[in-house]
N, C-alpha and C positions, 0 to 999 in steps of 0.2 A: 805302616800306621804311625810311626814316630814323627814324620814331618807334618802330618795332618794337624795335630794340636797347635804347632807353631804357626802354621799358615792361618788356621782359624783364629788364633789369638791376634794375629796381625790385622785381620779383617774386623774383628770386634773392637780393637783399639782405635782403628780409623773411624768406626761407627760411633764410638764414645765421643770422639772429638766432634763429629758432625752433630750429635744429639746434645751433648752436655755443655757446649759453649753457651747454648741458650740458657741453661740453668744458672750458670755463673754470671754472664754478662748480657743476656738477652734483654733484661729489663733496662739496663744502662743504655744499650743500643736503641731500644724502643723509645726511651725518654730522651735520646740524643745527647747523652752526657759524654759519650766516648765513641770514636769511630770504630767501625768493624775491624780495621787493620790493627789499631792499638789494642782493641779488646782481645783479639786472638793471641797477640804476643804476651800480654799479661796472663792470659789463661794458660798458655803453654809453660811459662816460667813457674807458676804456682802449682800446677799439676805435678811437675818434677819435685818441687819442694815437699809437697804433700806425701808422695809415695816414699821419698827418702826418709822423712821424719816420722811418719805415723802409719805406714801401710802394712806393717808386718802382722798386726793383730787380725785384721780382716783377711789377709792372705792365709793365715793359719786356719781361720774358721772355714773358709771355702775350700782350701787345698787339703786339709787333713781331718777336720772335725765332722763333716757331713756324711761322707761315704768313703769306703775303702777303695782307693784309686788303683786302676791299672790302665794300660795304654788303650785298650778297647773302649773303656768308659770315657776316658779323656778325649780320644780322637772323635768319636761319634758325638759326644755331648757338645764339644766346642764347635764342631762343624755345623751341627743343627742350630746352635745358638747364633752363630755368625749369620746364617741364612735368614733366620727369623728377625734378627735385629736390623739387618740391611733392608728387608722388605718393609718393616714398620717405619723406618726412617724415610724410605722412598715415598711412602704414603702420607708423610707429614704427621705421623702419630708418635708423640713421645712414648718411649718404651723403656722399661727398666732392664738394664743389663743384668742386674742381680737376679731378677725373677727368672729370666730366660736361662741363664747359666745354671742356677740352682735347680730349676725345674728339669733341665736336661740331665744334669749329673744324677739327680735322684731317679729319674726315669731309667737311665742306662744302668745304674747300680741295682735297682729293683729287678730289672729284666735279667741281669746276670747273676742274681742271688748274692750280691756283695753285701757286706755289713753297712746298713744305713743307720746313722745316729738320729733316731726320731726325736730325741730330746732337743738336740741342737737345731734340728729342722723346725720343730714347733716354736722354739724361741725366735728363729728367723721369721717365720710366718707371722708371729705375733708382732714383731717389730715392723713388718710391712704394713700392718693395720694401724698400729699406734703412731708411727712416725708422721704420716701425712695429716692425721687428726691433730697431733701435737703442734705441727706447723700451722695448721688452720687456726687454732686457738691462740698460739703464741703471737701470730701476726695481728690478730684482732686486739689482743691485750696491748701489744706494742703501739699500735695505731692509736688506741684510746689514751695511752700514757703520753704520746707525742701531742695529742690534742690539748692536753692539760699543761704541757710545758712549752714545747717549741712554738706552738701556735700563738703564744703571747709575744713572741719576738716580731720585729718588723719583717714584712714579706720577703724582701730581697735577702735579708740575713738568713731566713729560713731556707730559701732556695739554695744558697751557697752551702750551708751546713749539710742539708739533705743530699746534695749531689756528691759531696765528699764521702758521707757515710754510706751512700748507696754503692759507690765504687768500692769502698772498703769491704762491704758485705759481699760484693761480687767476688772479690779476691778470696774471701773465706770459703765461698762455694767452690772456686777453682782449686783451692788447697784440698778440700775434702773430696773433690773429684779424683785427685791423685791418691789420697789416703784411703778412699773407699771404692770408687768405681774401678779405677785401674788396678787396685789391689785384688779385686774380685777376679779380674781377667788373668792376672799373673800368678795368683796363688796356686791354682792347680798345676801349671806347667813348671813352676819353680819347685814345689814340693814333690813333684814327680821326677825331679832331677834332669829335666830336659834342657834347662838353660841356667846360666850363672845369674845370680841375683842382681849384681851390679849392671850387667849388660841388659838384663830384662828391664830394670828401672829406666835406664837411659833410652833404650830402644822403644819401650812402651810409651814413655812420655813424648818422644819425638813423633810417634805414630798418631797419638792423640792430637798433638799440635797440628800435624799434617791434615788430619780429618777435619779439624776446626777451620783451617784455611780453605780447604777445597769444597767442603760439603755442608757447612753448618747454617748457611743462609735460610734453607727451607724450614728448619725447626725453629729458628729464631723468630720467624714470622708468627708462629703459633704461640710461643711463650710470651714474646714481647708485647703482643697486642691482640692475640686471637681470643683469649678467654674473657678478659675484661679490660676496659681502658685504664691505663696506668699513668699517673704522673709521678715525678720523683718522690714526693711525700709518701704516697701509698705504696709505690714500688719498693722503697726502702723497708717499710714495715713488713711486706710480704717476703722479701728476700732475706732480711736479717733474721726474722722468725724462723724461716726454713733453715738457714745456715746454722743457727744455734742447735737446732734439732739434729741435723746431720752430723755436726761436730760431736755432740753428746753420744750418739749411737756409734760413731766411728771409734771413739775412745773406749767403748765397751766391746769393740771387735765385731759389731753387727753389720753385715752387708746390706744396708738399706738403700732405697732409691732416692737419689738427689732429685731426680725428675719429679717424682710424686710428692716430695716435700715442697718443692717450689710450687707445684700446682695446688697443693693444699693451702699454702700461704697466699697465693694469688686469689684463690676462691674465697678464702676467709675475708680478704679485703673487699672483694666484689660483693659478697653477701652483706657486709657491713654497710656498703653504699646503697644496697637494694638489689633484690634478685633480678630486676629488670636490666641491670648492667652486666649480668653474667651470661655468657653463651652456654645455655643449658645443653644444647645439642652436642656441642664439642665436649663438654664434661661427660656426657653419657658415653660418647665414643671412647674417651680416655679411661673411664671406669670399666667399660667392657674390655678394653685392652689390658687393664690391670688384672682382671680375672682370667682372661683367656691366654695371656702370654705364658705364664708358668705351666698352665694346664696343657696347652698345645705343645710346649717344649717337652714336658714329661711324656705325653702320649706318643709324640713323634719318635723320641729316642727309644722308648719302650717297644714300640711296634717294629722299628728298624732292627733292633737287636734280636727280638723274638723271631723275626723273619730270617735273619742271618744264621741263627743257631738252631 
C-alpha cells in the first residue's frame, strides 16, 4: 500500500500542471500576450516559489486537520483522485483537485470509521462556495474601476499597461497554484511521513511543470476562449480578481479551487458584457462537475473500502 500514495500523487501533480497552467496563463495565451513555451516556464518557476514560501498552511489543513490518516485511507483516496482528475482533464472539463482529494479522503475515512473533523470540513465546503462568488464580484468591481481610470488614457498606453498587469496577475495565480493546489497534493503524503518535505517540494513542482509542458493545451482552449471572448482589458480584471481571492484564502490555509475562482472571474466579466457573450452550456457542465466531483470521489472511496472490508 505504501507506494500507491506516491504513485497517485505523481499522477495528480502531472494533472495539476495540465489543468492549472490555464488558470495562471491561459488568458495571457488566449490574448496572445505570451507564447505557450514562455508561459509554462514562468508557471513552473512560480509554482516552486509558491510551495516553498506559503504551502505549509494548506498542507496542514489537508494532511492533518480533516481526517485521521492511515495508509489505507491515503492509498485509496489518492488513487481514486488521480483517476477522476485524469478523466476530467481528458474530457476538457476543468476540475478542482481540492474537491476530488478532499471528497476522497472524507469518503475513505468515513468508511473506515476514522475521526473526521466536520468543523474543518464545513469551513472548506463554505470556502468552495464563497471563493468563486467572491472572484465573480471582485472581477466586476475591478473592471468598473478600470473603466473610470485607465479608460481615460490613450488606447495604446492602456494596451501596454494592461498587458503587463495581466502577465503579473498570471504570475500571482502560478504562485498560488504552488501554495494551494500543489500543497493539497503533498500535504497528506508529507504528514504521513512517506516523503521528505524538501524532495516533495522539488519533485512536485517539477511534475507540475512537466504536466504543463505535455498536457495543458486542451484545458487552455477552454479557459482562454471557451467561456467568453476575452481581450487583455477584461482578461486582467477576471484574472486579477480571481488571483486576489485565491491568495486571501491561501493565507488562511483554505484549500480552494483556483480553477473555479478563475471561472468565476471570467463569468463575472462575461455577465457584465451581456449574457449573450457567455457560453451558458459550458458553464452548466462546469457547475455540474463542481457538484459531482467531490460527491463521486466520496462515494467511490466509500464503496471501495466497504467492499474490501
